[in-house]
C-alpha positions as CSV (number, residue, x, y, z in Angstrom):
1,M,15.6,114.1,193.9
2,A,19.3,114.8,193.2
3,C,21.7,116.5,190.8
4,A,23.1,113.9,188.1
5,I,26.2,113.5,185.7
6,G,26.8,112.6,182.6
7,C,30.7,111.4,181.7
8,D,31.6,111.2,178.2
9,V,34.4,108.6,177.8
10,G,36.4,109.0,174.7
11,S,39.6,108.6,173.1
12,Q,41.5,111.7,173.6
13,S,39.6,112.8,176.6
14,L,37.1,112.3,179.4
15,K,34.6,115.0,179.4
16,G,31.8,115.9,182.2
17,V,28.3,117.6,182.5
18,L,26.5,118.3,185.9
19,I,22.5,119.3,185.7
20,G,20.8,120.2,188.8
21,P,17.3,119.1,190.0
22,D,15.8,121.5,187.6
23,G,16.9,119.8,184.5
24,K,19.7,122.7,183.8
25,L,23.5,122.5,183.4
26,L,25.7,123.7,186.1
27,A,28.9,122.7,185.2
28,Q,31.0,121.1,182.4
29,A,34.5,119.4,182.8
30,S,37.0,117.4,181.3
31,E,40.5,115.8,181.3
32,P,43.0,114.4,178.6
33,Y,44.5,111.4,177.9
34,T,46.7,109.6,175.7
35,L,46.4,106.9,172.7
36,Q,49.3,104.3,172.3
37,F,50.1,102.9,169.2
38,P,52.3,100.3,169.9
39,R,52.8,98.8,166.4
40,P,51.1,100.0,162.8
41,G,47.2,99.0,163.0
42,W,47.4,98.7,166.7
43,A,45.5,101.4,168.9
44,E,45.6,100.6,172.9
45,Q,44.6,102.9,176.1
46,D,45.5,102.2,179.6
47,P,41.8,101.6,181.3
48,E,43.5,103.4,185.0
49,A,43.4,106.9,182.9
50,W,40.0,106.6,182.2
51,F,39.5,106.3,185.8
52,S,42.1,108.8,186.4
53,A,40.4,111.4,184.7
54,L,36.7,110.8,185.8
55,R,38.2,111.0,189.3
56,A,39.3,114.7,188.1
57,V,36.2,115.5,186.3
58,I,33.7,114.6,188.9
59,S,35.5,116.9,191.4
60,R,35.8,119.8,189.2
61,L,32.4,119.5,188.0
62,I,31.4,119.6,191.9
63,G,33.4,121.9,192.8
64,K,32.1,124.7,189.7
65,A,28.6,123.9,190.1
66,G,28.7,124.4,193.9
67,V,27.2,121.6,195.0
68,R,27.9,118.9,198.1
69,A,29.0,115.4,196.8
70,D,25.6,114.0,198.5
71,E,23.7,116.0,196.1
72,V,24.9,113.7,192.9
73,G,22.5,111.2,193.4
74,T,23.5,109.2,189.8
75,L,25.9,108.9,187.2
76,G,25.9,107.8,183.7
77,L,28.8,107.1,181.2
78,A,28.9,106.8,177.4
79,S,32.0,105.4,176.4
80,Q,33.8,104.3,173.4
81,V,32.8,101.1,171.6
82,D,34.7,98.2,170.3
83,G,37.1,98.4,172.9
84,V,37.9,95.5,175.1
85,V,39.6,95.4,179.0
86,A,40.4,91.9,180.5
87,V,39.5,92.1,184.0
88,D,40.4,89.8,186.6
89,G,38.1,88.6,189.4
90,E,38.5,92.2,191.1
91,G,37.9,94.3,188.0
92,R,41.5,95.3,187.4
93,A,42.8,95.2,184.0
94,L,45.3,92.6,183.0
95,H,45.9,94.0,179.8
96,P,46.1,97.7,177.4
97,A,42.6,98.4,176.1
98,I,42.4,97.1,172.9
99,V,40.4,100.0,171.6
100,W,37.9,100.5,168.9
101,M,40.6,101.9,166.0
102,D,42.8,98.9,166.8
103,R,42.8,96.5,163.9
104,R,45.2,93.6,164.5
105,A,42.5,90.6,164.7
106,E,42.3,90.2,160.7
107,A,43.2,86.6,161.0
108,Q,40.8,86.2,163.8
109,C,37.9,87.5,161.6
110,A,39.1,84.7,159.1
111,A,38.8,81.8,161.5
112,I,35.0,83.6,162.6
113,E,34.6,82.8,158.8
114,R,35.3,79.6,158.4
115,R,32.8,78.9,160.9
116,I,29.6,81.0,159.8
117,D,29.1,82.9,156.7
118,R,29.9,86.2,157.0
119,R,26.2,87.2,155.7
120,A,25.1,85.2,158.1
121,V,27.0,87.6,160.9
122,L,25.2,90.5,159.5
123,E,22.2,88.9,158.9
124,L,22.3,87.8,162.5
125,T,23.8,90.9,164.3
126,G,23.5,93.9,162.1
127,L,27.5,93.9,162.0
128,N,30.4,93.5,159.3
129,L,32.6,90.6,160.1
130,D,35.4,93.0,160.9
131,S,38.3,93.2,163.3
132,S,36.7,96.7,164.7
133,H,34.6,94.7,166.6
134,A,34.7,93.5,169.8
135,A,34.5,89.6,169.6
136,A,37.5,89.5,167.0
137,K,40.0,91.7,169.6
138,M,38.6,89.3,172.0
139,L,40.2,86.3,170.1
140,W,43.2,88.2,169.9
141,L,43.6,88.0,173.1
142,R,43.1,84.5,173.7
143,D,45.5,83.1,170.7
144,E,48.4,85.8,171.4
145,A,48.0,86.4,175.0
146,P,46.7,83.1,175.9
147,G,48.3,84.1,179.7
148,V,46.1,87.4,180.1
149,F,42.9,85.5,178.5
150,G,43.2,82.4,180.9
151,R,43.1,84.6,183.5
152,A,40.1,86.9,182.8
153,K,37.3,86.8,184.5
154,G,35.7,89.3,182.5
155,L,35.9,90.7,179.0
156,L,34.5,94.2,178.8
157,P,33.6,97.4,176.6
158,P,35.5,100.7,178.3
159,G,32.0,101.7,179.5
160,S,31.6,98.1,181.4
161,Y,35.1,98.5,183.0
162,L,34.2,101.6,184.7
163,V,31.2,100.4,185.9
164,R,32.7,97.3,186.7
165,R,35.2,99.4,188.9
166,L,32.8,101.8,190.2
167,T,30.0,99.2,191.3
168,G,31.5,95.6,191.4
169,E,29.0,94.3,188.5
170,C,29.5,92.9,185.4
171,V,26.7,95.2,183.3
172,V,27.1,95.9,179.5
173,D,23.9,98.3,177.5
174,H,22.1,97.0,174.2
175,S,24.2,99.8,172.3
176,N,27.5,98.4,173.7
177,A,26.1,95.0,173.3
178,S,25.4,94.9,169.6
179,S,28.9,96.5,168.4
180,T,30.5,93.3,170.4
181,M,29.1,90.8,167.5
182,L,28.1,88.6,169.8
183,Y,24.1,90.4,169.9
184,D,21.3,89.0,168.2
185,V,20.0,92.1,167.5
186,R,16.4,90.9,166.3
187,G,16.2,89.1,169.6
188,R,18.0,91.9,171.9
189,C,20.1,89.4,173.9
190,W,23.3,87.4,173.3
191,S,23.3,85.4,170.2
192,P,24.1,81.5,171.5
193,R,25.2,81.0,167.5
194,M,28.1,84.0,167.7
195,F,29.3,82.4,170.6
196,E,29.8,78.7,169.5
197,A,31.3,80.3,166.3
198,T,33.8,81.8,168.2
199,G,34.0,79.6,171.2
200,L,33.8,82.4,173.4
201,D,32.4,82.3,177.0
202,P,29.0,84.3,177.5
203,Q,29.9,84.1,181.2
204,L,32.7,87.0,180.5
205,L,30.5,89.6,178.8
206,G,28.1,89.8,181.9
207,R,24.3,90.8,181.9
208,I,22.7,92.7,179.2
209,A,20.7,96.0,180.8
210,S,19.1,98.9,179.3
211,A,21.0,102.1,179.5
212,G,19.1,104.0,182.1
213,D,19.0,100.5,184.5
214,V,20.9,100.7,187.7
215,A,23.6,99.0,187.3
216,G,24.7,99.4,190.9
217,R,25.6,101.9,193.7
218,L,29.1,103.2,195.3
219,P,30.4,101.7,198.1
220,P,32.0,103.3,200.7
221,G,35.6,103.1,199.2
222,V,35.0,104.0,195.8
223,A,32.7,107.0,196.4
224,A,35.5,108.4,198.6
225,E,37.9,107.5,195.9
226,V,35.7,109.4,193.4
227,G,34.1,112.1,195.3
228,L,30.5,111.2,195.4
229,A,28.9,110.1,198.3
230,P,28.4,106.4,199.2
231,G,25.0,104.8,197.4
232,A,25.2,107.2,194.3
233,R,23.9,105.1,191.5
234,V,25.5,104.5,188.6
235,I,23.6,103.5,185.5
236,A,24.8,101.3,182.9
237,G,25.3,103.9,180.5
238,C,26.0,103.5,176.6
239,G,27.9,103.9,173.7
240,D,29.4,107.3,172.8
241,E,27.4,107.8,169.3
242,H,24.4,106.4,170.8
243,A,24.2,109.1,173.9
244,A,25.7,111.7,171.0
245,C,22.1,111.2,169.1
246,L,20.7,112.3,172.6
247,G,22.3,115.0,173.4
248,A,21.8,116.4,169.9
249,G,18.1,116.1,169.6
250,V,17.7,112.7,167.4
251,L,15.7,111.5,169.2
252,A,12.8,109.8,166.2
253,P,13.5,109.1,163.2
254,G,14.2,111.7,159.7
255,R,17.0,113.4,161.1
256,I,20.6,112.3,160.9
257,C,23.3,113.1,163.3
258,D,27.4,113.9,162.9
259,I,29.0,113.1,165.5
260,A,32.6,114.8,164.5
261,G,35.0,113.4,167.3
262,T,38.7,111.7,166.6
263,A,36.1,109.3,164.8
264,E,33.2,110.2,163.6
265,P,30.2,107.7,163.3
266,V,27.1,109.0,161.1
267,A,23.7,107.6,162.9
268,T,20.2,107.7,161.9
269,L,17.0,105.7,163.8
270,A,15.2,103.2,162.4
271,A,11.7,101.7,163.9
272,S,13.3,98.6,163.7
273,P,16.6,96.5,162.3
274,R,17.4,97.6,159.0
275,I,20.6,95.7,157.4
276,D,22.2,97.1,154.5
277,E,23.9,94.3,152.0
278,T,26.4,96.2,151.4
279,G,27.5,96.0,154.9
280,L,28.4,100.1,154.8
281,V,26.1,100.7,158.1
282,E,25.3,98.4,160.9
283,T,22.4,98.2,163.0
284,H,22.7,98.8,166.6
285,G,20.1,98.4,169.6
286,H,20.3,102.0,171.1
287,A,20.1,103.7,174.5
288,D,16.7,104.8,173.4
289,A,14.7,101.3,173.9
290,R,11.9,102.8,171.3
291,W,14.5,102.7,168.1
292,W,17.4,100.6,166.8
293,L,20.5,103.0,165.6
294,I,21.3,102.5,161.8
295,E,25.3,103.8,161.8
296,N,28.6,103.9,160.2
297,P,30.4,103.9,163.3
298,G,33.3,106.1,162.1
299,F,36.1,106.8,159.8
300,V,39.1,108.5,161.4
301,S,38.1,112.1,161.1
302,G,39.5,114.1,164.2
303,G,42.3,111.6,164.5
304,S,43.4,112.5,160.9
305,L,43.4,115.8,161.8
306,T,45.2,115.5,165.2
307,W,47.6,113.3,162.8
308,L,48.6,116.1,160.8
309,A,49.0,118.6,163.1
310,G,51.1,116.6,164.9
311,V,53.2,116.0,161.7
312,L,53.4,119.8,161.0
313,G,54.3,121.0,164.4
314,W,50.7,122.0,165.3
315,T,49.7,122.6,168.6
316,S,46.1,122.4,168.3
317,F,43.3,122.4,165.1
318,E,43.0,126.5,165.2
319,P,46.1,126.5,162.4
320,A,45.1,123.8,160.4
321,F,41.7,125.4,160.4
322,A,43.5,128.7,159.7
323,A,46.0,127.2,156.9
324,A,43.0,125.3,155.4
325,A,40.6,128.6,154.7
326,Q,43.6,130.0,152.4
327,A,43.2,126.8,149.8
328,P,40.8,127.1,147.2
329,P,38.0,124.7,147.2
330,A,39.2,120.6,146.2
331,S,43.1,121.9,147.2
332,E,43.6,122.4,143.7
333,G,43.7,118.7,142.6
334,L,44.7,117.0,146.2
335,I,42.9,114.4,147.5
336,F,43.0,112.3,151.0
337,L,41.9,109.2,152.4
338,P,41.0,109.0,155.6
339,C,42.0,105.5,156.5
340,L,45.0,106.0,158.7
341,S,43.4,102.7,160.8
342,G,41.6,101.3,158.0
343,A,38.4,102.2,155.6
344,M,35.1,102.3,157.3
345,T,34.0,104.0,153.9
346,P,33.6,104.1,150.4
347,A,33.9,100.2,152.1
348,W,35.0,98.7,155.6
349,N,38.7,97.5,154.6
350,G,41.0,96.4,157.6
351,K,44.0,96.8,155.4
352,A,43.2,100.3,154.0
353,R,45.7,102.8,155.0
354,G,45.6,107.0,154.8
355,V,46.8,108.5,151.0
356,F,47.6,111.8,149.7
357,F,47.0,111.5,146.2
358,G,48.2,114.3,143.6
359,L,50.4,116.5,145.6
360,S,52.6,118.9,143.7
361,M,55.0,121.8,144.5
362,K,52.4,124.3,144.5
363,H,50.4,122.4,147.7
364,G,51.4,123.7,151.2
365,S,50.7,123.2,154.8
366,G,46.9,124.2,154.3
367,H,46.2,122.6,150.5
368,L,47.2,119.6,153.1
369,A,44.7,120.9,156.2
370,R,42.1,121.2,153.6
371,A,42.4,118.1,151.9
372,V,41.8,116.0,155.0
373,I,38.6,118.0,155.8
374,E,37.2,118.0,152.4
375,S,37.9,114.2,152.3
376,C,36.0,113.5,155.7
377,A,32.8,115.4,153.3
378,Y,33.3,112.9,151.1
379,A,33.2,110.1,153.0
380,L,29.9,111.6,155.4
381,R,28.5,111.7,151.9
382,D,29.1,108.0,151.1
383,I,26.9,107.2,154.4
384,L,24.4,109.8,153.7
385,D,23.9,108.6,150.0
386,R,23.7,105.2,151.6
387,F,20.8,106.3,154.1
388,V,18.9,107.9,151.2
389,A,19.2,104.2,149.4
390,L,17.8,102.3,152.5
391,G,15.1,104.7,152.9
392,L,16.2,106.1,155.9
393,G,17.4,109.9,157.4
394,G,16.0,113.5,156.4
395,E,17.3,116.4,154.7
396,D,18.8,117.6,158.0
397,V,22.6,116.7,159.5
398,Y,23.0,117.7,163.3
399,V,26.5,118.0,164.0
400,T,28.2,117.9,167.3
401,G,31.3,116.8,168.7
402,G,34.7,118.8,168.7
403,G,34.9,119.1,164.7
404,S,31.7,121.0,165.1
405,K,33.2,123.7,166.1
406,S,34.7,124.5,162.9
407,E,32.3,126.5,160.7
408,L,34.6,125.8,157.6
409,W,34.4,122.0,158.4
410,R,30.8,122.5,158.4
411,Q,30.3,124.6,155.1
412,V,32.3,121.7,153.4
413,K,30.1,119.2,154.5
414,A,26.9,121.5,153.4
415,D,28.8,122.0,149.9
416,V,29.7,118.6,149.4
417,T,26.8,116.1,150.7
418,G,23.6,119.4,149.2
419,R,22.1,118.9,152.7
420,R,22.0,121.9,155.7
421,V,23.9,121.4,158.1
422,T,23.2,122.5,161.6
423,A,25.6,122.9,164.5
424,V,24.5,121.4,167.9
425,R,25.5,124.6,170.1
426,N,26.8,122.4,173.0
427,A,29.4,120.8,171.2
428,E,29.5,117.7,174.2
429,S,26.4,116.4,173.2
430,T,27.4,112.8,174.4
431,A,28.0,113.8,177.8
432,I,24.8,115.6,177.7
433,G,23.2,112.4,176.4
434,A,24.8,110.6,179.2
435,A,23.1,113.4,182.1
436,M,19.7,113.0,180.0
437,L,20.2,109.3,180.7
438,A,21.3,109.7,184.3
439,G,18.8,112.5,184.5
440,V,16.0,110.6,183.7
441,T,16.8,107.4,186.2
442,E,17.3,110.0,189.1
443,G,13.5,111.7,187.8
444,V,14.8,114.9,187.4
445,F,13.3,114.2,183.9
446,G,10.4,112.1,182.6
447,S,11.5,111.3,179.3
448,L,14.6,111.4,177.6
449,D,12.1,113.8,175.3
450,E,11.6,115.8,177.8
451,G,15.6,116.0,178.6
452,A,16.1,117.1,174.9
453,E,14.1,120.0,175.7
454,A,15.8,121.4,178.4
455,L,19.6,120.8,177.6
456,V,19.3,120.4,173.7
457,E,19.9,124.0,172.0
458,F,20.8,124.5,167.9
459,G,23.5,126.5,166.8
460,N,24.8,128.0,162.5
461,V,23.1,126.2,160.0
462,C,25.4,126.0,157.1
463,E,23.0,126.2,153.2
464,P,25.1,124.3,150.5
465,R,26.1,126.6,147.6
466,P,25.6,125.4,144.4
467,Q,28.9,127.0,142.9
468,E,30.8,124.8,145.3
469,A,29.0,122.1,145.3
470,V,30.5,122.0,141.0
471,V,34.0,121.7,142.5
472,Y,32.5,119.4,144.7
473,E,31.3,117.1,143.2
474,A,34.1,116.3,140.9
475,G,36.5,116.0,143.7
476,Y,34.1,113.5,145.6
477,E,34.5,111.5,141.7
478,K,37.9,111.3,141.4
479,Y,38.0,110.6,145.9
480,R,35.8,107.6,144.8
481,R,37.9,106.5,141.9
482,L,41.0,106.8,144.1
483,Y,39.8,104.5,146.7
484,T,38.6,102.1,144.1
485,T,42.1,101.7,142.2
486,L,44.5,101.7,145.1
487,E,42.0,99.1,146.7
488,P,43.7,95.8,145.6
489,L,46.7,97.5,146.6
490,F,46.2,97.6,150.1
491,E,46.2,93.8,150.2
């Protein structure tokens, strides 16, 4: 039995944790990188930046923990989903990664719908027919970058790209496969009907494995490059929100996980696939094979605050939270729609865009920041209300990710939703979930439940406040009416 590393390959940084053979957390580290937005609605990333960040994080983890490279036995990755990396036969990227928030493939979705009804897609895959999903992005590469598509020997999600780079194996786990729009969510396999409807080749996507399965081992050259020992195991890994649920202690139905990162996936668990006829929440395969993950895959919340901070010249979130705390609840009538990269709630709409409504001479930077924070709480309520309608979730919301560090944001969520909002003490729950999976494979833990017992701790609990709830009820109704009114204009 040896140490294990879990890494979160996120949108703005790669974060890692290292756990010892006794299951204790020994070190944490992170390395930032950037997103590129070459056109409105497009979002790309350099896959090499992920690999460089992985090298840096592994080096720091080993150095901080004071362990030798040969004392690390297993590496697990939890990565942003819904992205596509076209690779050649050597696993080299042929094109920038088209990442989850990219909505360039609207025409490709329309083409898919001419071959299969969107209701049939939902019933078969558990997903909306939407340009955020990987199949549409693959078709965009075929249509708009045929030279790249013709040379591609793999069309891989970010995590699978890294596994391919590390081991030479093309492997995709159930959580990532279920985000492609090419997966049979009931059969837990690739869907022949969806491959027929899209014309895509399943050989380009790799074999499906469970998240904790060993995808391969590090060959000597790669091991030297990343700073681990030859033969160290790399597991298939999983999607970031799936690992975050593990790392937040959401290991059974009845709890809700709110992952407040660049995007804000909101998830709960079910014992069988649950198809939401409205399409607000989707059904995914999960990293924990006992359950299915029912989720909205994430409106842009932290990303919206990052955008606002950049516009206002703030270099971090702290000035935004400080300014927002000076503005009153409901921001004196100012409403924001968090649709900078399309809408995921209150309805899915790739053509939607962000809006500030109700601006006056009274409003300042604090009102703008608070309106963004409040709008994300309104979006959270949309999803929680849908869980209630489906008979899913519970009364408690466990919030993790970078946004969970703000007590103001957590309290606003409690006031808007009427739920208890509990902070997960270590906000890096995605990396911890990846380490739990790697730890089970390594033998550090006998089960994921045992891993959660060792690694998951909870912090502050925010209770809803009745007086603020009244104010936010009116704000929420205005938010919903604003979206409904503007929806035709987004077309």
